[in-house]
PDB file as gemmi writes it, atoms N, CA and C in Angstrom:
CRYST1    1.000    1.000    1.000  90.00  90.00  90.00 P 1                      
ATOM      1  N   MET A   1     -38.242  55.702-156.258  1.00  0.00           N  
ATOM      2  CA  MET A   1     -38.882  56.993-156.212  1.00  0.00           C  
ATOM      3  C   MET A   1     -39.844  57.006-155.019  1.00  0.00           C  
ATOM      4  N   LEU A   2     -39.789  58.074-154.242  1.00  0.00           N  
ATOM      5  CA  LEU A   2     -40.619  58.171-153.036  1.00  0.00           C  
ATOM      6  C   LEU A   2     -42.107  58.049-153.325  1.00  0.00           C  
ATOM      7  N   SER A   3     -42.566  58.631-154.411  1.00  0.00           N  
ATOM      8  CA  SER A   3     -44.004  58.636-154.699  1.00  0.00           C  
ATOM      9  C   SER A   3     -44.551  57.240-154.965  1.00  0.00           C  
ATOM     10  N   GLU A   4     -43.696  56.246-155.132  1.00  0.00           N  
ATOM     11  CA  GLU A   4     -44.137  54.876-155.374  1.00  0.00           C  
ATOM     12  C   GLU A   4     -44.356  54.084-154.083  1.00  0.00           C  
ATOM     13  N   ILE A   5     -43.968  54.641-152.925  1.00  0.00           N  
ATOM     14  CA  ILE A   5     -44.155  53.942-151.654  1.00  0.00           C  
ATOM     15  C   ILE A   5     -45.598  54.144-151.202  1.00  0.00           C  
ATOM     16  N   SER A   6     -46.331  53.054-151.008  1.00  0.00           N  
ATOM     17  CA  SER A   6     -47.771  53.139-150.718  1.00  0.00           C  
ATOM     18  C   SER A   6     -48.084  53.845-149.402  1.00  0.00           C  
ATOM     19  N   GLU A   7     -47.175  53.812-148.428  1.00  0.00           N  
ATOM     20  CA  GLU A   7     -47.423  54.465-147.136  1.00  0.00           C  
ATOM     21  C   GLU A   7     -47.318  55.992-147.210  1.00  0.00           C  
ATOM     22  N   ILE A   8     -46.742  56.522-148.271  1.00  0.00           N  
ATOM     23  CA  ILE A   8     -46.569  57.970-148.405  1.00  0.00           C  
ATOM     24  C   ILE A   8     -47.863  58.606-148.902  1.00  0.00           C  
ATOM     25  N   CYS A   9     -48.344  59.577-148.126  1.00  0.00           N  
ATOM     26  CA  CYS A   9     -49.594  60.277-148.455  1.00  0.00           C  
ATOM     27  C   CYS A   9     -49.332  61.607-149.153  1.00  0.00           C  
ATOM     28  N   GLY A  10     -48.193  62.221-148.905  1.00  0.00           N  
ATOM     29  CA  GLY A  10     -47.899  63.520-149.505  1.00  0.00           C  
ATOM     30  C   GLY A  10     -46.428  63.853-149.413  1.00  0.00           C  
ATOM     31  N   ILE A  11     -45.960  64.665-150.372  1.00  0.00           N  
ATOM     32  CA  ILE A  11     -44.578  65.128-150.409  1.00  0.00           C  
ATOM     33  C   ILE A  11     -44.615  66.629-150.671  1.00  0.00           C  
ATOM     34  N   GLY A  12     -43.900  67.404-149.864  1.00  0.00           N  
ATOM     35  CA  GLY A  12     -43.854  68.847-150.045  1.00  0.00           C  
ATOM     36  C   GLY A  12     -42.430  69.347-149.896  1.00  0.00           C  
ATOM     37  N   GLN A  13     -42.195  70.578-150.300  1.00  0.00           N  
ATOM     38  CA  GLN A  13     -40.865  71.169-150.166  1.00  0.00           C  
ATOM     39  C   GLN A  13     -40.976  72.661-149.931  1.00  0.00           C  
ATOM     40  N   THR A  14     -39.967  73.180-149.255  1.00  0.00           N  
ATOM     41  CA  THR A  14     -39.834  74.622-149.081  1.00  0.00           C  
ATOM     42  C   THR A  14     -38.532  75.038-149.730  1.00  0.00           C  
ATOM     43  N   GLY A  15     -38.433  76.286-150.072  1.00  0.00           N  
ATOM     44  CA  GLY A  15     -37.253  76.786-150.756  1.00  0.00           C  
ATOM     45  C   GLY A  15     -37.529  76.901-152.245  1.00  0.00           C  
ATOM     46  N   ASP A  16     -36.752  77.698-152.898  1.00  0.00           N  
ATOM     47  CA  ASP A  16     -36.917  77.958-154.327  1.00  0.00           C  
ATOM     48  C   ASP A  16     -36.020  77.026-155.127  1.00  0.00           C  
ATOM     49  N   LEU A  17     -36.629  76.090-155.860  1.00  0.00           N  
ATOM     50  CA  LEU A  17     -35.851  75.144-156.655  1.00  0.00           C  
ATOM     51  C   LEU A  17     -35.093  75.826-157.787  1.00  0.00           C  
ATOM     52  N   ASN A  18     -35.504  77.025-158.152  1.00  0.00           N  
ATOM     53  CA  ASN A  18     -34.843  77.743-159.243  1.00  0.00           C  
ATOM     54  C   ASN A  18     -33.741  78.682-158.753  1.00  0.00           C  
ATOM     55  N   ALA A  19     -33.642  78.868-157.448  1.00  0.00           N  
ATOM     56  CA  ALA A  19     -32.613  79.758-156.892  1.00  0.00           C  
ATOM     57  C   ALA A  19     -31.256  79.056-156.934  1.00  0.00           C  
ATOM     58  N   PRO A  20     -30.182  79.818-157.109  1.00  0.00           N  
ATOM     59  CA  PRO A  20     -28.853  79.199-157.087  1.00  0.00           C  
ATOM     60  C   PRO A  20     -28.563  78.653-155.686  1.00  0.00           C  
ATOM     61  N   LEU A  21     -28.089  77.429-155.613  1.00  0.00           N  
ATOM     62  CA  LEU A  21     -27.753  76.818-154.328  1.00  0.00           C  
ATOM     63  C   LEU A  21     -26.283  77.072-154.025  1.00  0.00           C  
ATOM     64  N   VAL A  22     -26.031  77.673-152.883  1.00  0.00           N  
ATOM     65  CA  VAL A  22     -24.676  77.999-152.462  1.00  0.00           C  
ATOM     66  C   VAL A  22     -24.328  77.059-151.302  1.00  0.00           C  
ATOM     67  N   PRO A  23     -23.315  76.198-151.463  1.00  0.00           N  
ATOM     68  CA  PRO A  23     -22.959  75.255-150.404  1.00  0.00           C  
ATOM     69  C   PRO A  23     -22.773  75.955-149.054  1.00  0.00           C  
ATOM     70  N   GLY A  24     -23.427  75.425-148.025  1.00  0.00           N  
ATOM     71  CA  GLY A  24     -23.316  75.963-146.680  1.00  0.00           C  
ATOM     72  C   GLY A  24     -24.169  77.179-146.404  1.00  0.00           C  
ATOM     73  N   LYS A  25     -24.854  77.719-147.421  1.00  0.00           N  
ATOM     74  CA  LYS A  25     -25.638  78.938-147.222  1.00  0.00           C  
ATOM     75  C   LYS A  25     -27.080  78.831-147.687  1.00  0.00           C  
ATOM     76  N   SER A  26     -27.430  77.806-148.427  1.00  0.00           N  
ATOM     77  CA  SER A  26     -28.809  77.673-148.905  1.00  0.00           C  
ATOM     78  C   SER A  26     -29.193  76.199-148.908  1.00  0.00           C  
ATOM     79  N   ASP A  27     -30.483  75.968-148.897  1.00  0.00           N  
ATOM     80  CA  ASP A  27     -30.947  74.580-148.916  1.00  0.00           C  
ATOM     81  C   ASP A  27     -32.392  74.498-149.387  1.00  0.00           C  
ATOM     82  N   ILE A  28     -32.808  73.285-149.584  1.00  0.00           N  
ATOM     83  CA  ILE A  28     -34.205  72.975-149.896  1.00  0.00           C  
ATOM     84  C   ILE A  28     -34.628  71.928-148.884  1.00  0.00           C  
ATOM     85  N   ASP A  29     -35.761  72.121-148.228  1.00  0.00           N  
ATOM     86  CA  ASP A  29     -36.274  71.160-147.250  1.00  0.00           C  
ATOM     87  C   ASP A  29     -37.403  70.354-147.876  1.00  0.00           C  
ATOM     88  N   MET A  30     -37.371  69.042-147.661  1.00  0.00           N  
ATOM     89  CA  MET A  30     -38.416  68.162-148.161  1.00  0.00           C  
ATOM     90  C   MET A  30     -39.179  67.578-146.971  1.00  0.00           C  
ATOM     91  N   PHE A  31     -40.512  67.524-147.102  1.00  0.00           N  
ATOM     92  CA  PHE A  31     -41.376  66.959-146.075  1.00  0.00           C  
ATOM     93  C   PHE A  31     -42.110  65.779-146.677  1.00  0.00           C  
ATOM     94  N   VAL A  32     -42.089  64.651-145.970  1.00  0.00           N  
ATOM     95  CA  VAL A  32     -42.780  63.452-146.439  1.00  0.00           C  
ATOM     96  C   VAL A  32     -43.774  63.047-145.363  1.00  0.00           C  
ATOM     97  N   ILE A  33     -45.055  62.976-145.738  1.00  0.00           N  
ATOM     98  CA  ILE A  33     -46.126  62.626-144.801  1.00  0.00           C  
ATOM     99  C   ILE A  33     -46.565  61.196-145.108  1.00  0.00           C  
ATOM    100  N   CYS A  34     -46.551  60.358-144.064  1.00  0.00           N  
ATOM    101  CA  CYS A  34     -46.848  58.929-144.255  1.00  0.00           C  
ATOM    102  C   CYS A  34     -48.000  58.475-143.368  1.00  0.00           C  
ATOM    103  N   SER A  35     -48.707  57.459-143.845  1.00  0.00           N  
ATOM    104  CA  SER A  35     -49.747  56.830-143.023  1.00  0.00           C  
ATOM    105  C   SER A  35     -49.102  55.952-141.954  1.00  0.00           C  
ATOM    106  N   LYS A  36     -47.938  55.397-142.258  1.00  0.00           N  
ATOM    107  CA  LYS A  36     -47.083  54.689-141.302  1.00  0.00           C  
ATOM    108  C   LYS A  36     -45.676  54.739-141.868  1.00  0.00           C  
ATOM    109  N   ILE A  37     -44.678  54.563-141.022  1.00  0.00           N  
ATOM    110  CA  ILE A  37     -43.290  54.658-141.467  1.00  0.00           C  
ATOM    111  C   ILE A  37     -42.945  53.414-142.286  1.00  0.00           C  
ATOM    112  N   PRO A  38     -42.503  53.595-143.536  1.00  0.00           N  
ATOM    113  CA  PRO A  38     -42.129  52.453-144.370  1.00  0.00           C  
ATOM    114  C   PRO A  38     -40.914  51.721-143.794  1.00  0.00           C  
ATOM    115  N   ALA A  39     -40.772  50.452-144.129  1.00  0.00           N  
ATOM    116  CA  ALA A  39     -39.623  49.662-143.682  1.00  0.00           C  
ATOM    117  C   ALA A  39     -38.333  50.300-144.186  1.00  0.00           C  
ATOM    118  N   LYS A  40     -37.258  50.203-143.390  1.00  0.00           N  
ATOM    119  CA  LYS A  40     -35.979  50.823-143.744  1.00  0.00           C  
ATOM    120  C   LYS A  40     -35.489  50.360-145.117  1.00  0.00           C  
ATOM    121  N   LYS A  41     -35.591  49.082-145.400  1.00  0.00           N  
ATOM    122  CA  LYS A  41     -35.127  48.564-146.686  1.00  0.00           C  
ATOM    123  C   LYS A  41     -35.885  49.226-147.836  1.00  0.00           C  
ATOM    124  N   ARG A  42     -37.174  49.421-147.674  1.00  0.00           N  
ATOM    125  CA  ARG A  42     -38.011  50.062-148.705  1.00  0.00           C  
ATOM    126  C   ARG A  42     -37.603  51.525-148.896  1.00  0.00           C  
ATOM    127  N   LYS A  43     -37.359  52.231-147.773  1.00  0.00           N  
ATOM    128  CA  LYS A  43     -36.922  53.634-147.851  1.00  0.00           C  
ATOM    129  C   LYS A  43     -35.563  53.746-148.524  1.00  0.00           C  
ATOM    130  N   ASP A  44     -34.627  52.885-148.141  1.00  0.00           N  
ATOM    131  CA  ASP A  44     -33.274  52.945-148.683  1.00  0.00           C  
ATOM    132  C   ASP A  44     -33.259  52.768-150.203  1.00  0.00           C  
ATOM    133  N   LEU A  45     -34.152  51.971-150.739  1.00  0.00           N  
ATOM    134  CA  LEU A  45     -34.217  51.762-152.182  1.00  0.00           C  
ATOM    135  C   LEU A  45     -34.713  53.009-152.909  1.00  0.00           C  
ATOM    136  N   SER A  46     -35.396  53.908-152.195  1.00  0.00           N  
ATOM    137  CA  SER A  46     -36.018  55.071-152.814  1.00  0.00           C  
ATOM    138  C   SER A  46     -35.144  56.321-152.790  1.00  0.00           C  
ATOM    139  N   PHE A  47     -34.110  56.344-151.972  1.00  0.00           N  
ATOM    140  CA  PHE A  47     -33.277  57.534-151.852  1.00  0.00           C  
ATOM    141  C   PHE A  47     -32.041  57.433-152.726  1.00  0.00           C  
ATOM    142  N   THR A  48     -31.691  58.541-153.349  1.00  0.00           N  
ATOM    143  CA  THR A  48     -30.444  58.628-154.103  1.00  0.00           C  
ATOM    144  C   THR A  48     -29.714  59.884-153.647  1.00  0.00           C  
ATOM    145  N   LYS A  49     -28.412  59.860-153.719  1.00  0.00           N  
ATOM    146  CA  LYS A  49     -27.611  61.008-153.309  1.00  0.00           C  
ATOM    147  C   LYS A  49     -27.629  62.047-154.418  1.00  0.00           C  
ATOM    148  N   VAL A  50     -27.854  63.292-154.040  1.00  0.00           N  
ATOM    149  CA  VAL A  50     -27.846  64.403-154.989  1.00  0.00           C  
ATOM    150  C   VAL A  50     -26.499  65.108-154.857  1.00  0.00           C  
ATOM    151  N   GLU A  51     -25.798  65.233-155.962  1.00  0.00           N  
ATOM    152  CA  GLU A  51     -24.494  65.898-155.930  1.00  0.00           C  
ATOM    153  C   GLU A  51     -24.534  67.150-156.761  1.00  0.00           C  
TER     154      GLU A  51                                                      
END                                                                             
């Protein structure tokens, strides 16, 4: 989970999470603010694919 990485100071998003998502026509953007960029291995453990 991203919020468990100590270098992350904040997580934000734009877009309506309750709106219907239409492939190729809508999206949700996520912003992650860090004090420093976490190691790739640490980041990779925190991301999961959303289907």
